[in-house]
C-alpha positions as CSV (number, residue, x, y, z in Angstrom):
1,M,-68.0,-142.1,-49.8
2,T,-67.7,-138.0,-49.9
3,A,-64.9,-136.8,-48.2
4,H,-65.8,-133.1,-46.2
5,P,-65.6,-130.5,-48.7
6,S,-63.1,-128.3,-46.9
7,I,-60.9,-131.7,-47.0
8,A,-61.2,-132.0,-50.6
9,R,-60.5,-128.8,-51.4
10,Q,-56.8,-128.8,-49.6
11,A,-56.3,-132.0,-51.4
12,I,-53.7,-131.0,-53.4
13,T,-50.8,-132.9,-53.2
14,A,-50.2,-136.5,-53.8
15,A,-50.0,-137.4,-50.3
16,D,-53.3,-135.6,-49.6
17,R,-55.0,-137.6,-52.6
18,V,-53.9,-140.9,-51.9
19,L,-54.5,-139.9,-48.2
20,L,-58.4,-139.7,-48.9
21,D,-58.4,-142.5,-51.3
22,I,-57.2,-144.8,-49.1
23,Q,-58.7,-143.6,-45.9
24,Q,-62.2,-144.1,-47.6
25,A,-61.3,-147.7,-49.1
26,I,-60.5,-148.5,-45.0
27,V,-63.4,-146.8,-43.5
28,D,-65.8,-148.5,-46.0
29,G,-64.1,-151.9,-45.8
30,T,-62.9,-152.4,-49.4
31,I,-59.5,-152.6,-47.7
32,P,-60.7,-155.1,-45.0
33,A,-60.1,-154.5,-41.3
34,G,-57.0,-156.4,-39.9
35,S,-55.3,-156.6,-43.5
36,K,-51.7,-156.0,-43.5
37,I,-50.5,-153.1,-45.2
38,S,-48.5,-153.7,-48.5
39,E,-46.7,-150.6,-49.8
40,P,-45.8,-151.8,-53.0
41,E,-49.2,-153.0,-53.8
42,L,-51.3,-149.7,-52.5
43,A,-48.3,-148.1,-54.9
44,R,-49.5,-149.7,-57.9
45,R,-53.1,-149.6,-57.1
46,F,-53.3,-146.0,-56.2
47,D,-50.5,-145.0,-59.0
48,I,-48.7,-143.2,-56.8
49,S,-44.7,-143.4,-55.2
50,R,-43.6,-144.6,-52.4
51,A,-42.6,-141.2,-50.4
52,P,-46.0,-139.8,-50.5
53,L,-47.4,-142.9,-49.9
54,R,-45.7,-143.0,-47.0
55,E,-46.2,-140.1,-45.6
56,A,-50.4,-140.9,-46.1
57,L,-49.8,-144.0,-44.4
58,A,-48.3,-142.3,-41.2
59,R,-51.2,-139.5,-41.6
60,L,-53.4,-142.5,-41.3
61,E,-51.8,-143.8,-38.2
62,R,-52.2,-141.0,-36.4
63,C,-56.0,-141.1,-37.1
64,H,-55.8,-144.9,-35.7
65,L,-56.8,-146.3,-39.1
66,I,-53.7,-148.0,-39.1
67,E,-51.2,-149.6,-36.6
68,R,-47.8,-151.1,-36.4
69,T,-46.3,-153.4,-34.7
70,P,-42.6,-154.6,-33.7
71,N,-41.8,-157.2,-35.9
72,A,-45.0,-157.4,-38.1
73,G,-45.3,-154.2,-39.9
74,A,-48.1,-152.3,-40.3
75,R,-51.8,-153.2,-40.9
76,V,-55.7,-152.2,-40.8
77,V,-56.8,-151.4,-37.5
78,T,-59.0,-154.8,-36.6
79,L,-62.6,-154.0,-35.2
80,T,-63.0,-155.5,-31.8
81,P,-65.4,-155.3,-28.8
82,Q,-62.2,-154.1,-26.5
83,G,-61.3,-151.6,-29.2
84,L,-65.0,-150.4,-29.6
85,A,-65.5,-149.7,-25.9
86,A,-62.4,-147.9,-25.4
87,L,-63.5,-145.7,-28.6
88,Y,-67.0,-145.1,-27.0
89,Q,-65.7,-144.5,-23.9
90,I,-64.4,-141.2,-25.4
91,R,-67.0,-140.8,-27.7
92,E,-69.6,-140.9,-25.4
93,E,-68.0,-138.4,-23.1
94,L,-66.7,-135.8,-25.6
95,E,-69.8,-135.8,-27.3
96,G,-71.9,-135.4,-24.4
97,L,-69.7,-132.4,-24.1
98,A,-69.9,-131.0,-27.6
99,C,-73.4,-131.5,-27.6
100,R,-73.9,-129.3,-24.4
101,L,-71.8,-126.6,-25.7
102,A,-73.5,-126.7,-28.8
103,A,-76.4,-126.0,-27.2
104,E,-75.3,-122.7,-25.8
105,Q,-72.9,-121.6,-28.6
106,M,-74.7,-122.4,-32.0
107,P,-76.1,-120.1,-33.9
108,E,-79.6,-119.8,-34.6
109,A,-78.8,-120.3,-38.5
110,E,-76.5,-123.2,-37.7
111,I,-79.6,-124.7,-35.7
112,Q,-81.8,-124.5,-38.5
113,E,-79.1,-125.8,-40.9
114,L,-79.1,-129.1,-38.9
115,A,-82.8,-129.4,-39.2
116,A,-83.0,-129.0,-42.7
117,L,-79.8,-132.0,-42.9
118,L,-82.3,-134.6,-40.8
119,D,-85.1,-133.5,-43.6
120,Q,-82.8,-134.7,-45.8
121,H,-82.1,-137.5,-44.2
122,L,-85.5,-138.6,-43.9
123,S,-85.9,-137.8,-47.5
124,T,-84.1,-140.9,-48.3
125,Q,-85.9,-144.1,-49.0
126,R,-83.5,-146.5,-46.9
127,V,-84.5,-144.3,-43.9
128,R,-88.0,-143.7,-44.2
129,E,-88.6,-147.3,-44.4
130,G,-86.2,-148.2,-41.5
131,E,-83.7,-150.0,-43.7
132,S,-80.3,-148.2,-43.6
133,Y,-78.8,-144.9,-42.3
134,Y,-76.2,-143.9,-44.1
135,Q,-74.5,-140.4,-43.7
136,E,-71.9,-139.1,-45.6
137,A,-68.8,-138.2,-43.9
138,G,-68.1,-134.2,-42.8
139,D,-70.9,-131.7,-43.6
140,L,-73.6,-134.3,-44.3
141,D,-73.0,-136.4,-41.0
142,F,-75.4,-134.9,-38.4
143,H,-72.4,-135.7,-35.3
144,Y,-70.2,-133.8,-37.3
145,R,-72.2,-130.5,-37.6
146,V,-72.9,-131.0,-34.1
147,I,-69.7,-130.8,-32.9
148,L,-68.6,-127.6,-35.1
149,G,-71.4,-126.1,-33.3
150,S,-69.7,-126.7,-30.3
151,K,-66.9,-123.8,-30.9
152,N,-64.5,-125.4,-28.9
153,P,-61.3,-126.0,-31.1
154,Y,-59.9,-128.8,-28.7
155,L,-63.0,-130.9,-29.1
156,I,-63.2,-130.5,-32.9
157,N,-60.1,-131.2,-33.5
158,M,-60.1,-134.5,-31.3
159,L,-63.6,-135.7,-32.6
160,C,-63.7,-134.2,-36.2
161,H,-59.9,-135.1,-37.1
162,E,-58.3,-137.2,-34.7
163,L,-60.9,-140.0,-33.9
164,Y,-63.6,-139.2,-36.6
165,Y,-62.5,-141.8,-39.2
166,L,-62.4,-144.6,-36.8
167,V,-65.5,-143.9,-35.4
168,R,-66.7,-143.9,-39.1
169,M,-65.1,-147.2,-39.6
170,Y,-67.1,-149.1,-36.8
171,R,-70.5,-146.6,-37.7
172,V,-70.3,-147.8,-41.5
173,Q,-69.2,-151.2,-41.2
174,L,-71.8,-152.4,-38.4
175,G,-73.8,-149.5,-36.9
176,M,-76.0,-148.3,-40.3
177,N,-78.2,-150.9,-40.7
178,G,-80.8,-153.0,-39.0
179,P,-83.3,-152.4,-36.8
180,R,-81.5,-149.5,-34.9
181,V,-82.2,-147.3,-38.1
182,S,-85.8,-145.7,-37.2
183,R,-84.4,-145.2,-33.6
184,A,-81.2,-143.6,-34.3
185,F,-82.8,-141.1,-36.7
186,D,-85.6,-140.3,-33.6
187,E,-82.5,-139.7,-31.3
188,H,-81.3,-137.4,-33.7
189,K,-84.6,-135.1,-33.6
190,A,-84.5,-135.3,-30.1
191,I,-81.1,-133.9,-29.7
192,L,-81.7,-131.5,-32.3
193,T,-84.7,-130.2,-30.3
194,A,-82.4,-129.8,-27.0
195,I,-80.5,-127.6,-29.0
196,A,-82.7,-125.8,-30.3
197,N,-84.2,-125.4,-26.8
198,R,-80.8,-124.4,-25.4
199,D,-81.4,-127.1,-22.8
200,G,-77.3,-128.1,-22.6
201,E,-77.9,-130.6,-19.8
202,L,-80.9,-132.3,-21.7
203,A,-78.5,-132.6,-25.1
204,D,-75.5,-133.7,-23.2
205,L,-77.8,-136.5,-21.7
206,L,-79.5,-137.3,-25.1
207,M,-76.1,-137.3,-26.8
208,R,-74.9,-139.9,-24.4
209,R,-77.4,-142.0,-24.4
210,H,-77.4,-142.2,-28.5
211,I,-74.2,-143.1,-28.4
212,A,-74.5,-145.8,-25.7
213,A,-77.1,-147.0,-27.5
214,S,-74.8,-147.0,-31.1
215,R,-72.2,-149.0,-28.8
216,R,-74.4,-151.9,-27.9
217,N,-75.5,-152.3,-31.5
218,I,-72.3,-152.8,-33.0
219,E,-71.1,-154.7,-30.0
220,N,-73.9,-157.2,-30.7
221,Q,-72.5,-157.0,-34.4
222,L,-69.4,-158.3,-33.6
223,N,-70.4,-160.9,-31.1
224,E,-72.7,-162.1,-34.0
225,Q,-69.7,-161.9,-36.2
226,Q,-67.4,-163.7,-34.0
227,Q,-69.9,-166.5,-33.0
228,K,-70.5,-167.2,-37.2
229,K,-66.5,-167.8,-37.1
230,D,-66.3,-169.7,-34.5
231,S,-69.1,-172.5,-35.6
232,A,-67.8,-172.4,-39.5
């Protein structure tokens, strides 16, 4: 997984570097969901002193990847049906709005770049064969580019910074494989067409439906995981 280029260029402090490393490890599950955060262990693992590590952990808490509870310390957030529902309610509303605004505000050059990005995604054998649809973070992520196209700084801050990596955690660990792959790509193409046609109402509707379908897919996988645990 590659961090968004502009983020990587700014990553000049020790806290910045360890933030990106731990963020990636949480998103892809290398540091498991629900696991307890041990500062001494992370300091050794990422070869960093405690002060910048604590700064990085505080920033990860603001991004909702880490949660603290009284007398229990810090843990990586747990992926649950309840958490998914709450997060995707917000995501559906805000990304629908972002998509509507992108249809109104996105320059033609950015729309062409978005089309080229989907062509790049389709060139991947895993996507063509309906096996998986993994998107790198930042500018290589269709959703990220649509949100930037809204040109609304408050939406961009909420969706590309505050909530982005928690959404990615659900998407990467539970939502980028299986039978939904081909449908998800086709839905991206339909959303792009609506944006290119400057049809904000349709773009909004299609994005909401797309995210709702993604939520149902992830919810099914979470329920299957729970059933396996219960029967073990």
